[in-house]
N, C-alpha and C positions, 0 to 999 in steps of 0.2 A: 631462468639462468641462461647466460650467454656465453658461448665459449668460442673463441677465435682459432679455428682450426687453420688458419693459415699461418698462424704465427707459431704455436705450440704443437707438439707431439704429445698428444694426450694418451692416457691409459684407462683402459675400463677393465671391471671384474666381473665375470659371469660365474655364477653359483648354480650347477646343475642338481636339482633334487629328482631323483627318477622314479619315483612310486606315484601312484594314482589308484583309483577305485576300480577303474574299468578300460581296457585298451579299447578305444575307437577303432572302427574298421579300416578308417583311412589313415589313422597315425602311424608314420615311419620314424618318429623321434625315439631317442633311448629312454623308454618308459615301461614300467612292469606292474600290472595290476595286484599290488599287493595290500592295498587298503591302509587303514590307520594302525600303526605300532610305536607307542611312544618310546619303548626301550630300544627299539631300533635306530628311531630317529635322533635319539641322544648319542649313541655311538656314531651314527652318521655325522652329524656335525662335529663330534672330537675329531673324526678323520679329516673333516672339511678343514678346521685349525690347524692339524698337522700338516694338510696338504699347503695349507697358505704360508705357513712356516717355512716349507720347503722352498718357497720362491722367493722369501725376504732377502737372501743375499742379492738376487737379480733385480729387486725393486729400487735398492739404494733410496734415492731422495724423490722416488716418483709418488705422485698422489694420483688417486681414481677419481676421476670425473663422474664416473657412473658405476653402480653395482646392479647387475640385473639377475634375479633368481628366477630361473625358469624349470620348466620340468616336462614331464610328470606333471603333479599338481601339488606345488609349495604351499597351497592354502590347506593342506592337510595338517602341516607342521603346527605345533603350538606356537603362539606368537614369540612366548618367551625365549624359545630357542632361537629364533630370528633374531630377536633384541639383543640376546647375548653375542650372537655372532657379530653382529654390527659394532657392538661396543668393543669386540676383539681386534677388529680392524680399524676403528675410528682414528687412529694415529696415521693411517694411509688414506684417509678420505679428503678430497678438497672440501672447501668451506662451503660450497653451493653443489655438493654432490647428489646427483640424481639416482635414487634408490627405487628401483621398479621389482614389483613382485607379481609373477602371473597366478590368476585364481580362476577357478571353476566355480560359475555361479551355483552349482549345487553343494557347495561345501562351505559357504560362508553365510552369515547374517550380520546384521549391522554391529553388534557388540564383537565380533571377531574382527570385523574390518576396523573397528575403533581400536583395538588391541594392537592390530599390525601397524596401524599408524603410529600410536603411541610407542612401538617397537623400534620406529625409524623408517618405515616404508613412506616415502613421499609420492610415489607413482604406482598407480594400480592398472593392470591390464587384465580384464576380464574376457575369458575364452567363451563368448557367447555362441558365435558361429551362425545362428539363425533364430528368429523371434517367431517361427512358425513350428508349432508342435509336431505335425507330420513329419517335417523335413529333419527335426531334431531326432525324431525316433529312427528315421532311415539312416542317419550318420552315426547312431548308437550313443547319441550324447545322454549323460545321467539327469540331465534338467531338463524342464520343459520352458515354455515361453514365458509364463508367469515368474518362475523363479529366475529367469534371466532378467525380466524388466525390474523386479525387486532388488535384485542385486546391484543392477545399475542405478538405481533411485538411492540405495543406501550407500553406495560409493561416493555418489554426488553430496549426500547429506556430510558425508565425513570430511568432504573438502579436501581431499589429496591435491598437491600441487597441479597434477596431471591425471588423467583418467582416459585409459585407452579402451576401445571395444574392438575385439577381434571379429569379424565377420568373413563368412565363405559365400561365394557364388558359383554358379555352375552345378549346384547340388543335384541327387537324383530327382528327376519329376520336377525340377524347381522352373516356374515360368518367369518370364521377364517381370510381370507385376510382381511376382513374390520377392524377387530379389529387390527391387524397388522398394517395397513395402519394407523389408529389412533395414535399409538404409535410412529411409524416414523415420522409423521408430528410434533407432539408434541416435539420430541426429536431435530427436525431440527429448531425449534422456540425458542431454547436456555434457555428452563427452566432448572433450578437447582434442581428442586424438582417435584416428579411426585406422584399424588394418584390415584393408577390404582385397580379398584375393580368390583366385579361382581354386575350387577343389583340384588337387593333382593326384592321379592315382598310381601311386609306388608299388613296385614290383612285391616288396616283401611285406605286404599287408593284405589283411582279409580282403579288401576291395581290389587288390591287386590279383588275387587268385579267383574271386567272384565279383568281377566287375559289373556293377548296376548300371541301368540304363541312365545315360547322362543327357543333357540338352545337346543338341546338335552344334557342329562348328559355326553356322549361321547365328544358331540362338545365342550362342557363348559371345561370339563378336557383337551382336547386337547388346547383350546385357552389359558389356564392358563398356563401350563407346556411349551408350546413353546413361550408364551408371556413372561414368567421369563427370559427364554433363550436369547430371543431377547434383553430385557430391560437390561440384563448384558453386552450384546456385544455392547450395545449403551453408556454404562459407568454408568449405574444406579445400584447402591448397595442397594439390597431389606434387609432392616433393622427392618422391621415391617410386618406384613400380609399384608398389603395394600399399604406401603409407601416406595419409592425408591428415592435415592438421590444420586445426582452428586457430592454434596459438603456438604452442612450443613444438618443436619437433623432438623426436625421440634420441636424445642425446647418445645413449649408449649404442643404439643401432647405427645412427649416423658416424660415430666413430668407427665401428665396423666398415661400413661402406665407404669410408675415406680411407681405408687400409691402416688405421692407426691401431696401436697396439691394446692386446688385451689379455688378461689372464683368465683361464679357465679352470674352475676346481669343481670337483664332484665327477659321478661315473659317468664316462664318455664325454666329458667337457674337453674343448680344445682350445689352446692358447697360441699367441702370435707375438712376438716380441722382436724389434729392431734393437739389435744389442752389438755394440762392436763392430759395426760395419756389415753384419750378418742379420739375416731373418731367422730366427729361430721358432721352431714349433714344438708342441707337446701335446700328445692326446692320452687322456687317461683311459683305463680299462673301461669297457662299455658295460661290464659285468658289476653289478653292485655289490655282490658278494666279494670279488676280487678287490674292489675299492675298500670295502668294510675292513679287509685283511691287512690294508695299508699299502696296496700296490697302486703308485700314481704314476705310473707311466714314466717315459724317457723323453729327453730332449734330442732334437735332430735340427740340422742347418738345412734351411731350404736351398735348392740348387739354384745359381743365378738364372739360369735359362728358363726356370719357371716363374721366376718374379713378375715378368710383363703380364701373364696372364692372370696370374693371382689378382694382382694390383686392378686390372680392367674389370675383372670379374665382380668386384666389390665398387669400385669407382664410378661406374658407368650407369649403376642402379640409381645413383642421384641424378636429379634433372637440373641442378645448377650449374653454373659456368665453373669450369675447371681450369686453374691456373696450372701452366706448364711447370712450376717449380714444385708445385706438390709430389710429383712423382720421385724426384729425388729426396725430397723431405722423408718420406715415407718408406724409401726402399734402399737409399744410397747410391742408386744408379741413375747414370745421366739420361737425360730426357731423349737425347738422340737415339737411343736404343729402341723407342717406341714411334718416334716421330714418323718414319717411312710407313709404317703401318696404319697410322694415323691418316696420314696423306693419301694413301690408298681408300681408306674409308671415306674421307672428305669427297674424293671423285666420285665414290657412289652415292653420294647425298646421304650418307649415315652419320657422319661427324661435320661439324661446320667450325672452321677456324675464324673466330671474330677479330683476332690481331695476333701478333707474333707470340703473346703470352696467354691466351685464352681460347679454349675451344668447349664445345658441348655437344651432346647427342641431339640429333635432329628429331622433329616429331616423326618423321618414317624411321630414324634409327631405334627409336624406342620400340616401334613395333617389329624390328629386325635386330633385337639386341643380341640372340644367339649367334648371328651371322657375324656381326662385329667380334663377339668374342673368339670365335673359331679362327679369326685371322690371327689372334695372338697365341695360339697353341704352339708350342715348342715343337 
């Protein structure tokens, strides 16, 4: 599926499922180790329908180009619940809608994956993180390397239209060779897309309070630089900070990064919609118990002064050329509001203007992305 993001202002739908089997020590997502509970899930999906209905007056004639079911661990759900919800939102889905579901390798087998595909999932994202048993144990994953490989092989057999593997690097005690070994195994397992990113220690996590010994800065730099080269040699095109594709980009995430519109439903889900000349947002309550009671949060309008930073925070993650008219397309603001800051970034070799209508982040700018973004803070 190919969407022309320069011609249309698309909308994505994010569905958050906050429950999982085990809270990983590095995880700062809105997730809760509550295990499998079918009656809870039935109530949760009922609330998702109510939440979606809450949005319908604002959607009007919009069509979703993507649906992304994230978590938590959505693969704990029964496929019939997900299929029923996809049927419920079907009138709002575009013809070639990308429908992604995240899955933990420790919670699926080939029959369950087939059921998810029958339910309407056409893109699978497997949270592998590593194919090394020792490393998986250190970061608290519930699966081992054999289960990860088997889940990937089963996903390939099910022939989803796209299949992503999530891998992390910079893990406790991980060598450069071990990081490359993970990449090579993932490539051999025939995934069409790879998310490869460095482990980040977040303050409100177990690792944040009990920080493990991580590779040195020099080791991390070597892993990244040589890893990028290895991925390229294996046919993966790096089109975003941590996204690599052999074939299709992830439509849902690309829409985020272009500052496109998205509706978020589920506990802790966020939404952004450009509507009537204003950018509106909504955050659902993080607590699943509050969400299950029918609390879906409130809308608020983003201040005009915050828009430049929010836009650049997303758009500069993509490495393709940026057309100047995109800024107004997605924000309603004139490009002149950010032109001066971009000129300053260009003078520092962080941004390059290819002509009056096109600019991009330089190779040096990719390494200094946070420095560029700080320039747009209000």
